[in-house]
C-alpha positions as CSV (number, residue, x, y, z in Angstrom):
1,M,-23.1,-10.7,8.5
2,V,-20.2,-9.8,6.5
3,T,-17.0,-9.6,8.4
4,K,-14.3,-9.0,5.9
5,V,-14.0,-7.9,2.3
6,V,-11.3,-9.2,0.0
7,H,-10.9,-7.7,-3.4
8,I,-9.7,-9.8,-6.3
9,E,-8.9,-8.9,-9.8
10,K,-8.0,-11.1,-12.7
11,E,-4.5,-9.9,-13.9
12,S,-3.9,-9.8,-17.5
13,N,-0.1,-10.2,-17.3
14,N,-0.4,-14.0,-18.0
15,L,-3.3,-13.9,-20.5
16,D,-1.5,-15.9,-23.2
17,E,-0.6,-18.7,-20.5
18,S,-4.0,-18.8,-19.0
19,E,-5.6,-19.4,-22.5
20,F,-3.7,-22.5,-22.9
21,L,-3.0,-23.6,-19.3
22,G,-6.1,-22.4,-17.5
23,V,-6.2,-19.8,-14.7
24,D,-4.3,-20.8,-11.4
25,D,-4.0,-19.1,-7.9
26,T,-1.2,-16.8,-9.0
27,S,-3.5,-15.3,-11.6
28,Y,-5.4,-13.4,-9.1
29,E,-4.1,-10.2,-7.2
30,T,-5.8,-9.6,-3.8
31,Y,-6.4,-6.2,-2.3
32,E,-6.7,-5.3,1.3
33,D,-9.7,-3.3,2.3
34,V,-8.8,0.3,2.1
35,R,-10.4,1.3,5.2
36,N,-8.3,-1.2,7.1
37,L,-5.1,0.2,5.4
38,D,-6.0,3.9,6.5
39,K,-6.4,2.7,10.0
40,K,-3.0,0.9,10.0
41,F,-1.5,4.0,8.4
42,K,-2.9,6.4,11.0
43,K,-1.7,4.2,13.8
44,I,1.9,4.3,12.6
45,A,1.6,8.0,11.8
46,P,4.0,9.1,14.6
47,S,6.7,6.7,13.4
48,I,6.5,8.0,9.8
49,L,7.0,11.5,11.2
50,K,10.4,10.4,12.5
51,L,11.6,8.7,9.3
52,K,14.4,10.6,7.4
53,P,14.8,10.4,3.5
54,K,17.8,7.8,4.0
55,D,15.3,5.5,5.8
56,V,12.8,5.4,3.0
57,K,15.0,5.6,-0.1
58,K,15.9,2.1,0.0
59,F,12.2,1.0,-0.4
60,G,11.5,3.4,-3.3
61,I,10.2,6.6,-1.6
62,S,11.8,9.8,-2.5
63,K,12.7,12.6,-0.3
64,Q,9.8,14.8,-1.7
65,T,7.4,12.0,-1.4
66,L,8.2,11.6,2.3
67,W,8.1,15.4,2.8
68,N,4.6,15.4,1.1
69,V,3.4,12.4,3.4
70,K,4.6,14.1,6.5
71,R,2.8,17.4,5.5
72,K,-0.3,15.3,4.9
73,I,-0.1,13.6,8.3
74,R,0.4,16.9,9.9
75,S,-2.6,18.4,8.4
76,N,-4.9,15.2,9.0
77,Q,-5.1,14.4,5.3
78,L,-4.1,10.8,5.4
79,S,-6.8,10.0,2.7
80,R,-4.7,12.0,0.2
81,V,-1.5,9.9,0.5
82,S,-1.5,7.6,-2.3
83,Y,-2.3,3.9,-2.0
84,E,1.1,2.8,-3.4
85,T,3.0,5.0,-0.9
86,K,0.9,3.7,2.0
87,I,1.6,0.2,0.9
88,K,5.3,0.8,0.6
89,I,5.6,2.3,4.0
90,L,3.4,0.0,5.9
91,I,5.2,-3.0,4.3
92,H,8.6,-1.9,5.5
93,I,7.8,-0.2,8.8
94,I,5.6,-3.0,10.1
95,V,7.8,-5.9,8.9
């Protein structure tokens, strides 16, 4: 029975190096299962609604983006929040 899915992709950033040196552990990028990400995001939605633009500016989220995220939370459209924005918010709120 499968209990966890981890997505990996070969990154092309180090393509020239990997041709000569081979592939190492840093040549792969791992991605968390998106369903897990949505669950975590939904869990912290009340905290996100309390955020102010000055709170999120330091980790690269604009006032407009925050406003859009809050609107999507209120209208129960969490799946329409971009993956990148979810990651930025989760990293800085959870940590």
